[in-house]
N, C-alpha and C positions, 0 to 999 in steps of 0.2 A: 845691629852693630854698624857703626859709622864707617864710611870708606876713608881712603887716605886723605881726601880733601876736607874731611870733617863735616860732610853734609848729613842732615837729619834723615833717619830711615823713614820710608813712605808711610809706615804704619803709625809713626809718631806725628805725622803732619796733621794740623788742625782740620783741614778739609776732609781728610780720610776719616778722622774720628767723627766728624759731623755726619758724613755719609752713613757710617755704621750706625750711628744713633737713629737716623731717619729710617733706615732699613729695619732696625729693631722695633721702632714704633709701629711701622706699617705691618710688620709681621704679627705684632700683638693684636692690632685691630682685626686683621684677617682671622686670627685664631678665635676672636670673639664672634664675628659676624659672618665669617666664611669668605672665601676668595670669590670675587665677582666674576661672572661668566664673561667671556670675551664679547658675546653679542650684546650684553647689557652695557658694557663699556662703550662699544661702538654706537649703540642706540643713544646713550646719554650725550655722546660727543656731537651727534648730528641732529638730535631732536630739536624741534621748534615748538612754540606755543600754538597748539591747534586752533585756539580761539582768535589768532591774529594772522590773517593773510595779508598780502599786499593790497588787496581791495576787499572791502567789507560792506555788506548791505544789510541794514535792519529793516525787516518787513513788518508793517503794522496792519493788522486786520481788524476792521470795525465789526464787532460781534453784537452790536446793539439790536433792539427789536426792530428798528427802522430798516435794517438790512434784510428782514424777512418780508418786506413789502415787494410787490411785483416789479419786475424790470422789463422783460420782453419775452414773448414766445413761451409763456408758462414758467419762466425762470424768475426766481426772486433776485434781488440785488446780491444776496449772499451767493447764490448759485453762480451768477455771472462773475462775481469777484473771484471765486475759486477758479473758474475757467481762465480768466484773465491772468491770474497769478501763475498758472501753469505756463502761460506764454511769456510772461514778463520777467520772472525771477531769473537771475544769472545762473551760470553753470556751476559745476562742482569745484572749479578752481577758485571760486569766489568764497570768501567767508560770509556765511549767512546766519541770521538769527530771526526768530519770529516772536512778535508781541501781539497782544490783543488789547482792545479797549475795555474799560469798565470791569465788571458789569454795573458798578455803583459809583456814585460821585463820592469824592473824598477817599478816606481810607489810606492804607499804607501803599508804598510803591508796588506796582504790579510786576512780578517777576517774569522774565521771558518764558514763553512756552517752549522754545528751542534756543539753547545758548549758541553763541557764535562758534563756528567751526567750518572747515572746508569739507566738502563731500556731504553737505547738509541738505541738498536740494530735496531729496525724497522725504527726509524728516520734516522739513518745513511744509511741503505740500500735504503730507499725510496728517500732520497735526492740525493744519488749517482746516482740512476737511472734517476732522473730528469735532470741530466747534459747532455750536448751534446759536442762531440769533436770539437775543433776549436781553432785557435790561437796558441801561442807558449807555450813551456814547460819551466818552471822555477823550476826545482826539487831542486836545491841547496837552493834557497831562501825559498821554502816551508818547507824543512827540518829544516833550521835554525829557522824559525818562530815557528815550532812545538817544537823544543828544547827550545827556549826562553820562550814559554808558560809554560813548566815544570819548568824552572829555576826561572821564575818571581814569582811563587806562592809557598811559603815554605810548604804549606800543601801537595804538591805533593812529598815532599822530606822527608817524615817520614822514619825512619830506616827500617821499615817492609814493605814499599810500593814498588810496581813494576811499572816501567815506560817503555812503549813500543811505537815504531813508526813503523807503517805498511804502506808501500808504494806500489802502483800499478802504473807502468809506462811503456812507450815505451822504456825507457833507456836513451834517449838523452836529455841533457839540451840545449835549444836553446839560452839561455840568458847569460850563464856564460862560459868563456873560459880561466880563470886564474888558479891559483894554489888553489885547494879546501882546502888544509890544511891551507894555509895562510888566506883564507877567513874565515874559521871556527875559527881560532885562533883570528882573528881581531874582529869578531862578538861576540865571547864568552869571550873575554878578558882573554884568557888562562885558563879559568875555565874548569874543567873536566865535561864530559857528563856522567851522571848516568842514562843510559837507554840502552835498547836493540833495535835493528833495524832488520826488515825483509823487504828487497826490492825485489819485484817481477817484473822483467823486461821482458815483453812479446816480443819475437822475436827481442831482442836487438842484434845489430851487429855493427862492425866498430867503429866509434867514440863514439857511445853510450856505448859500452862495456868498452872502455878505460876510459871514464868518470865515469862509475860505479865503476871500480877498484880504481880509484883515490879517489872517495867518500868513499869507504869502508876503504881504507888505512887512510884517514884523520879522519874518525870517530874512528877507532881503536886508532890512535895516541892521540885522545882527551879523551880516556878512555871508549868509548862506546863498545857495543858488537854487531857488524853488521853481518848480514847474507844476501847474495845476491843469488837470484834464477833467472835463465835465461831460462824459459821454451820455447821450440820451437813448441810444439803442445799441444792439450788439455789434453792428458794423463799426460804429465809432469806437466802441470799447476795444474791438480787435485791433483797430488802427493805433489806438493809444498804447495798447500792450506791446505792439510791434515797435513803436517808437522807443518805449522804455527799454525793451530788450536790446535794441540796436545801440543804445547809449551806454550799455553796461560794458565794463572792461573785459569781461569774459562771458560773452553771450552763450546760452546753453546750446549744446550740439543737438543735431537731429536725434541721436540716440537718447540723450538726456530728456528731450521733450517727449519721446515715446514712452520712456519710463515714467515721466510725470503724469501722462494720460492714464497709464496702467495703475499707478499707485496713489494718485490723488487728483483732485480737481473735477470729480464727477458731478459735484454740485447737488447732492441730495440733501434734503432737510427733513 
């Protein structure tokens, strides 16, 4: 009933009717699917994409037969790489993923052994230790796939984010013999690479060193920031691993390093 001034009753107001309609719709949905729990609502409100941290590192492990060759003190290159990985990979605040090379030339894209996620340090070290040297090395392909994963997901490319690719290799690519710069340019369609690279090549020599220099030059030309280490013994390798660790946005804590030694990186083949 209208008041003396002729105003419209609140229940006849369009906004009130619209609110009632919305409440009715929500009630009908809840009747079908159930009322969401408060903890679920809160979780959805604060959840983030686990695969995308502020800083992310893709680790590439060369699993070719060449990694089974001796390095030093009874260790193979693969053994030494696992130990160095335990020292060099960032802490659990970092987004981490793990890829391997090959084991054959060509073929489809190699899926990551461990997908990106924070808290992945133990998973990366453990999965790396589970691998065995064998087959051929396809470093260029693995690097391009890691770069493409960063490029294909815009969440990796926030202005304040850090993208790194860490490679442990024997140095030689068994599958690629062309011009690395041309290959990168063709694959990336002339886009710039916004990432830093640390390539640790164990006992690399001859053609392997030539290919590594070509890869470094090609990456720099594409806008990346590459650093190549070529340790010939365990002391050099340890120093290189420490340098890589120190350059990480979130270096692993002493506790994380102890857990890495317990759960991965023992270097058995």
